[in-house]
N, C-alpha and C positions, 0 to 999 in steps of 0.2 A: 619825272626828271625834266628839267627845263631844256628847251631846244637851244643849241649853240647859236650865237648871233654871228653868222658869217654872211658873206655876200650872196651865198647860194640859198639863203633862207629869206622868205618874205612874209609879211603879215597878210592875212586873208581879207583885209578891208576892201581893197579895190577889186580883186577877183570875185568876192561875194557880192559886191554891188553890181558888177556886170552880169553875174548870174541872176540876181534879183530883177534886173531890168528885163532879161529874157523871159524869166518866169512870169513876171507881171504882165508882159505883152501877151503871153499865151493865155493866162487866166482872164485877162480883160477881153480878149477875143471870144472866149467862151461866154462871158457875161453879156457881150454884145449880141451873141446869137440867142441867148435865153430871154432877154428882156427887150420890150419895145420902148422903154423909157429912155429918152435922150439924156436926161440928167444923170441917170444911173450909169449909162454907158460912158459918159464923160468923167464920172467920179471913180470908175472901176480901176483904171490904171494907176493914178496917183495914190489911191487908198491901198491897193495891194502892194505897190512898191514901198510905201511908207511902213506898212505892217511887216514886210519881209526884212527891211533894214532894221526896224526896231527889234524884231526877233533875233537877228544876228548880233545886235549890240547887247541885248539883255542876256543872251546866253554866252557872251564873250567869245563867240566863234570868230568874229572879225578881228580879234586881237591875237588869235592863234598864229604861231609862226610855223610854216611848213617849207619844204623844199620848193624851189622855184618851178620845178617841173609840174608839181601839183597845182601851183597857182596858175600856170599857163594852161593846164588841162581844164581848170574851172572856168577860166576866161573863154577858152575855145568852146566849151559846152554851152555857155551863155550866148555866145555869138551864133552857135549852131541852132539853138532853139529860136532865136530871133530870125535867123535866115529861113527857117522852115515856115514861120508865120508870115513874114514879109519878104518874099524872095526878090521883089523888085528893088530893094535896097542894095542888093549885091549883084545887080546886073552888070556893073562895071567890071567885075572879076571875070565874068563870062566873056565880055568883049576883049579883055586882055589875053585870055587863054586862047580864044578862037581867033 
């Protein structure tokens, strides 16, 4: 059954891209720890990001429409993964809160 097209439903293209960025940062950090090759370390992030985006497009997952709450949850999980790997990028939030 197709999902209704209302303002509360969004395509997963942007949320899945943000999740792919977070996952590719995580996996490229693992690759950086495993190999001493500089060229492989530099190639890891764009290669993994491209493969994830390609997988989302080929499986048509990025065209799926879901409720906006699920889209926001996917975006927040991608940002959370990125914040775990590179906490210095989110130091400004700590400064605002404290």
